[in-house]
N, C-alpha and C positions, 0 to 999 in steps of 0.2 A: 791200089791207088789211082784214080782216075787222071786222065791228062789236065784237067782244071784243077785238081786238088794239087799237082804237083808245082804249081806256082804259087801256091799258098803259104805263107809265112805261119807256122803252126808250132806253138811252144807250150808243153804241159808243165805246169808247176804247182807247188803247195800253197795253200792259203790257209789261215787261221780264221775258223768260222765259230761263231758263239753258240754253245748249246744252250737255248732260253731256257728249256723246263729244268735242266741241271743247274743254271744260275740262278733261278728262282727258288730251288729247293736247298742250295747251298748258302745263297746270300752273299754271292762273290760271283764274278766272272768265271765261268768254266767255257773252255775253249777246246777245240778239236782241229786236227788237220785234215783238209779237203783237198782232194785232187781237182785242179781247175785247168781248162784248156783256152788258150787266146789264139783265135784264128784271126789273121790279116791278109787283106790283098794288097800286094806291095803296089804302093803309089796312091792308095785310096784310103784316106785318114777316117774317111766318114763310116766305111763299113768294117767295123771290128767286132768280132764275138768274143766274149770274155764270160766263159760260164762254167758249171760244175761239169767235169768230164765224167762222160757215161758211156756205156758198152759201145754205142754207135762210133764215139770219136774216136776209141780204142782201135776198132776196127777198120775204120776209114783212114787213121793214120797210125799204121803199125810201127814205122820205123821211128817216128817221133815218141811214140808211147814207149818203145822198147829203149831208145835212148834216156827217157826220163827214169824209167826204171833202174836202169844201170846207174845212174846218179844220185838215185834217190837214197837218202840215209835213213838209218833205223829210227831216228826222230820224229818220222811221220806218223806215228801212231798214240803220240802223248795227248793227255787229255788232263785238263786241271787248270787251275789258275796260273797263268804265264807269268815268269818272274819279271819281266817287264813292265807287267800290270800291278806288281807289288810295290807301294810306295816306300819301302824300306830301302829298295836298290834303285842305283841310278842306271841310265839305260846302258853305260859303259860296264857296270858291274854285271848287269843281266846278260850282256854279249859275252863277257869274259865266263861265265858260268856255262853259257851254251857250248863252250870249248871243252867244258869238262863233264859234257852231256847232261846237265841239269837244266830242264826246260820249265819245271812248274814248281809252285810252293810245295806242293804235296811230295813231289820227288826228295825235296830238301828235308820235309819233317820226315820223311819215312826212311832216310838215309840211315845206313850202318856206320858205326863209329868209324871204322876203315874207310868209307866212302868219303864222310864229312870232315875226316881229319886231312885227307888230300887236298882239301881247298886252302887250307892254312889261312891267312887273313885276307882272302880274297874278297870277301863281302864287307871288309872293313871292321870285322870283329872276330872274336873265336871262333872257330867252327862250331863247337858245341853251343855255345850260345847263339849263334846265327840259327841251327838247327832247333833251339828252343823257342827262337822267336817266330819260325815258320809254323810250329805247333801251335803256339798261342794264337797266332794269326788265323788258323784254321777254326780253332775251338771259338774264337769270337765270332768269326763269320758264321760258324754253326749256330750259335747263342742268337746272332743277329736275324738269321734266317727264320727262326721260331716265331721271333716278335714280329718281323715283316709278314709272313704268314698269317699271324692273329690280326695284325691291322688290316689287311686285304679283307680277311673273313668279315670284320666289323664293319668295313667300308660296304662290302657286299650287302650286309644285313640291314645297314642304314638305307642303302638304297631300295631295299625291297620293301623296307617300312614305309618311306617315302612313297614308293609306287602305289602300295596297298592304301595309304591316306588319301593320294590322288584319286584313287578309284572308288573310296567311298564317297568323297566328296562330289563325283560326278554322280553317283547312285542316287545320292540324298537329293542333289538339284533335280534329277530326272523325276523322282516320285513328289516332290513339292508341287510339280505342275500337275493340275487335273487335265485327264483327257477330255476331249471335246472342245468347243467354242467358248470362249470366254462370255460370261453373262452380260446382256445389255442392261445398263444402267438405266433407271427410271429417270426422265427428265419433266422438268416441271413445265406446263405448256401456258 
């Protein structure tokens, strides 16, 4: 770390990022956790860098990276529909679920009987009913993703047809005009 880097305020952290491809495929928000870095010059609020952490950041700030790695929990590799984005749960209930290491709807839907029964009435309903609702939500989202994909395909086809119609109109208009100068009309003297 250089002398200039020593005065910087550097913090590595995790941020939820949407996986757009998986979201489009599933028909519901699919998130993953990414490592970010925030670099600030103390006393200068206009020079703040907040971006995805890359290998250069990790090498440039090894002490901060090591501290972050030591504090980082195992929940950083979760991917799916976050419980806080599921309308069935309140924000407080989703926070309580994080305490039990449930972060996504997929984790709830795939939980074993022993895992789900440990929740008790935490979600405001019987745990097995809660798991069934998570499974139903995922099934419904999968079905709606097919419909959304079909609708997008139809929209693309409609646009392509309209583009072809416009092109045909331009070609017809171009062929209706005859090449050369227009004829002079005879005038009576």
